[in-house]
C-alpha positions as CSV (number, residue, x, y, z in Angstrom):
1,M,89.2,99.2,80.3
2,K,86.9,101.3,82.4
3,T,85.8,104.7,81.4
4,D,87.6,107.8,82.8
5,N,84.5,108.6,84.9
6,S,84.3,105.2,86.6
7,L,88.0,105.1,87.1
8,Q,87.9,108.5,88.7
9,K,85.3,107.3,91.2
10,E,87.4,104.3,92.1
11,I,90.6,106.2,92.7
12,E,88.7,108.8,94.8
13,L,87.8,106.0,97.2
14,Y,91.5,105.7,98.2
15,L,92.3,109.4,98.5
16,E,90.6,109.7,101.8
17,E,92.9,112.4,103.4
18,E,92.1,116.0,102.7
19,D,95.7,116.9,101.7
20,L,95.3,114.5,98.7
21,D,92.0,116.1,97.7
22,K,89.8,115.4,94.7
23,E,90.9,118.5,92.9
24,K,94.2,116.7,92.1
25,I,92.2,113.9,90.5
26,R,90.0,116.3,88.6
27,N,93.2,118.0,87.3
28,F,94.6,114.7,86.2
29,F,91.6,114.0,84.1
30,E,91.9,117.4,82.5
31,G,95.5,116.5,81.5
32,K,97.3,118.7,84.1
33,L,99.1,115.9,85.8
34,A,101.2,114.6,83.0
35,D,103.7,112.8,85.3
36,I,101.1,110.1,86.1
37,S,99.6,108.0,83.4
38,K,96.0,106.9,83.2
39,T,97.2,103.3,82.8
40,R,99.1,103.5,86.2
41,L,96.0,104.8,87.9
42,Y,93.9,102.1,86.3
43,E,96.3,99.4,87.4
44,F,96.4,100.8,90.9
45,S,92.6,100.8,91.2
46,K,92.5,97.2,89.8
47,L,94.9,96.0,92.4
48,M,93.0,97.7,95.2
49,A,89.8,96.0,93.9
50,Y,91.6,92.7,94.2
51,Y,92.5,93.5,97.8
52,R,88.8,94.4,98.5
53,C,87.8,91.0,97.0
54,A,90.2,89.3,99.3
55,M,88.7,91.0,102.3
56,M,85.3,89.9,101.2
57,E,86.5,86.3,100.9
58,V,87.9,86.4,104.5
59,E,84.8,88.1,105.9
60,T,82.6,85.5,104.3
61,K,84.7,82.6,105.7
62,L,84.5,84.1,109.2
63,N,80.7,84.6,108.9
64,V,80.3,81.0,107.9
65,L,82.3,79.9,110.9
66,D,80.2,82.1,113.1
67,V,77.0,80.6,111.9
68,E,78.3,77.1,112.2
69,F,79.4,77.7,115.8
70,S,76.0,79.3,116.7
71,L,74.2,76.2,115.4
72,Q,76.3,73.9,117.5
73,H,76.6,76.0,120.7
74,D,73.6,78.4,120.5
75,R,75.8,81.5,120.7
76,N,77.8,83.6,118.3
77,P,81.6,83.9,118.9
78,I,81.9,87.0,116.7
79,N,80.6,90.3,118.0
80,D,81.6,92.4,115.1
81,I,83.7,92.4,111.9
82,K,85.3,95.5,110.4
83,V,87.2,95.7,107.1
84,R,89.7,98.4,106.1
85,L,91.5,99.1,102.8
86,K,94.7,101.1,103.3
87,S,94.5,104.6,101.8
88,F,96.6,105.8,98.9
89,K,98.4,108.2,101.2
90,S,99.1,105.6,103.8
91,I,100.5,103.2,101.3
92,K,102.8,105.9,99.8
93,E,104.0,107.1,103.1
94,K,104.8,103.6,104.4
95,L,106.8,102.7,101.3
96,E,108.7,106.0,101.6
97,R,109.5,105.4,105.3
98,Q,111.0,102.0,104.3
99,N,112.9,103.6,101.4
100,L,111.0,101.3,99.0
101,P,109.8,102.2,95.5
102,F,106.2,103.3,95.2
103,D,104.9,100.9,92.5
104,L,102.5,98.0,92.3
105,T,105.1,95.3,92.6
106,S,106.6,96.9,95.7
107,M,103.2,97.3,97.2
108,E,102.4,93.6,96.8
109,E,105.8,92.3,97.9
110,N,106.5,94.5,100.8
111,L,103.2,95.6,102.4
112,N,101.1,93.0,104.3
113,D,98.4,95.2,105.7
114,I,96.8,96.9,102.6
115,A,93.7,94.7,103.2
116,G,92.8,94.5,106.9
117,V,90.0,92.6,108.7
118,R,89.4,93.1,112.4
119,V,87.3,90.5,114.2
120,V,85.9,91.4,117.6
121,C,85.1,88.2,119.6
122,S,83.1,87.6,122.8
123,F,85.7,85.7,124.7
124,P,89.5,85.1,124.5
125,A,88.8,81.4,123.8
126,D,86.8,82.4,120.7
127,V,89.8,84.3,119.3
128,Y,91.9,81.2,119.2
129,M,89.1,78.9,118.1
130,L,88.3,81.2,115.1
131,A,92.0,81.6,114.2
132,N,92.6,77.9,114.3
133,A,89.4,77.1,112.3
134,L,90.3,79.6,109.6
135,L,93.9,78.3,109.3
136,K,92.6,74.7,108.9
137,Q,90.9,75.7,105.6
138,D,93.0,74.3,102.7
139,D,92.9,77.6,100.7
140,I,94.3,79.7,103.5
141,T,98.0,80.0,104.0
142,L,99.6,81.5,107.1
143,V,102.4,84.0,106.3
144,S,103.1,85.2,109.9
145,K,101.4,85.4,113.3
146,K,102.0,87.6,116.3
147,D,100.2,86.9,119.5
148,Y,99.9,90.1,121.5
149,I,97.4,88.5,123.8
150,K,99.8,86.0,125.4
151,N,102.6,88.6,125.0
152,P,101.1,92.1,125.1
153,K,103.0,95.1,123.7
154,P,104.8,97.3,126.3
155,N,101.9,99.8,126.2
156,G,99.4,97.1,127.1
157,Y,98.0,96.5,123.6
158,R,96.5,93.0,123.2
159,S,95.3,91.3,120.0
160,L,96.1,88.3,117.8
161,H,97.6,89.4,114.4
162,M,97.8,87.1,111.4
163,I,99.0,87.7,107.8
164,I,97.4,85.1,105.5
165,T,97.0,84.6,101.8
166,V,93.6,83.8,100.3
167,P,92.8,83.1,96.6
168,I,90.5,85.2,94.6
169,F,89.2,83.8,91.4
170,L,89.2,86.1,88.4
171,E,87.9,85.5,84.9
172,H,91.1,84.0,83.6
173,E,93.3,83.4,86.7
174,K,93.5,82.7,90.4
175,K,95.4,85.3,92.4
176,L,96.7,85.0,95.9
177,M,96.2,88.1,98.0
178,K,97.6,89.0,101.4
179,V,95.2,90.0,104.2
180,E,96.0,91.1,107.7
181,I,93.6,89.8,110.3
182,Q,93.3,91.1,113.8
183,L,91.3,89.1,116.3
184,R,90.5,90.5,119.8
185,T,87.9,90.5,122.5
186,I,85.4,93.3,123.1
187,A,87.5,94.5,126.1
188,M,90.6,94.5,124.0
189,D,88.9,96.5,121.2
190,V,87.5,99.1,123.6
191,W,90.9,99.7,125.1
192,A,92.7,99.9,121.8
193,S,90.1,102.4,120.4
194,L,90.3,104.7,123.4
195,E,94.1,104.4,123.7
196,H,94.4,105.5,120.1
197,Q,92.0,108.5,120.7
198,L,94.0,109.6,123.7
199,R,97.5,109.1,122.4
200,Y,96.9,110.8,119.0
201,K,94.5,113.5,120.0
202,K,95.4,116.8,118.2
203,D,96.6,119.8,120.2
204,S,97.2,117.8,123.4
205,V,100.3,116.3,125.1
206,F,100.4,112.6,125.9
207,T,102.3,112.3,129.2
208,K,104.0,109.3,130.9
209,E,101.4,109.5,133.6
210,M,98.7,109.0,131.0
211,A,100.7,106.0,129.5
212,D,100.9,104.5,132.9
213,E,97.2,104.8,133.5
214,L,96.4,103.3,130.1
215,L,98.7,100.4,131.0
216,Y,96.8,99.9,134.2
217,C,93.6,100.0,132.3
218,A,94.9,97.3,129.9
219,K,95.7,95.1,132.9
220,L,92.1,95.6,134.1
221,S,90.7,94.7,130.7
222,E,92.9,91.5,130.8
223,E,91.4,90.6,134.2
224,L,87.9,91.3,132.9
225,D,88.6,88.9,129.9
226,D,89.9,86.2,132.3
227,K,86.8,86.5,134.6
228,M,84.4,86.4,131.6
229,D,86.2,83.4,130.1
230,N,86.0,81.6,133.5
231,L,82.2,82.3,133.6
232,R,81.9,81.0,130.0
233,S,83.7,77.8,131.2
234,L,81.2,77.4,134.0
235,T,78.3,77.4,131.6
236,L,79.8,74.5,129.8
237,Q,79.9,72.3,132.9
């Protein structure tokens, strides 16, 4: 088992929000939080490390596909890859919203988005090419897929979402871990990022007029993707 100091550092990685501050962790290691055992914290940090390893596996697979495609077609389909591990607070709040117990078993069985990988592609065609290539790999299993590109959300959001399982190989076992993958174009990513900033900005009111304007912008970004994909097709002729 890891030392208290190394365990403390790992747990602090997940307590990103200010209202779950590091003082609570320091108090725990001074024995002031008797309701939480050191074993539970250790097991939590170990599970989160497994999710981090799963994200690394997926990211590596995507980077290999990107390199292979660039060798064949002299361009990279992937513009950027971002990985995200859900915070302690977000995990706890999501389980509470669903009236589910806050324990490791409940986390693994009920939450599909603890580990997240976002892939920003150059063109819409690249989104589907990468998704299909990844799912063809014999150690990847598709759990669910939602295509918000072909069927955008009412607010205009577009992206391809997949929940997959990927194996990580430990010292004495192989463990299957769930990872959420979001694939989108540059235009989709810019729109989603700005929409989130505007919709959830503190001390401001998000109006219906603003929602309508964002929906219009989403349609413009869709037109941009279509035009860029058409231009890409012309270069292949």
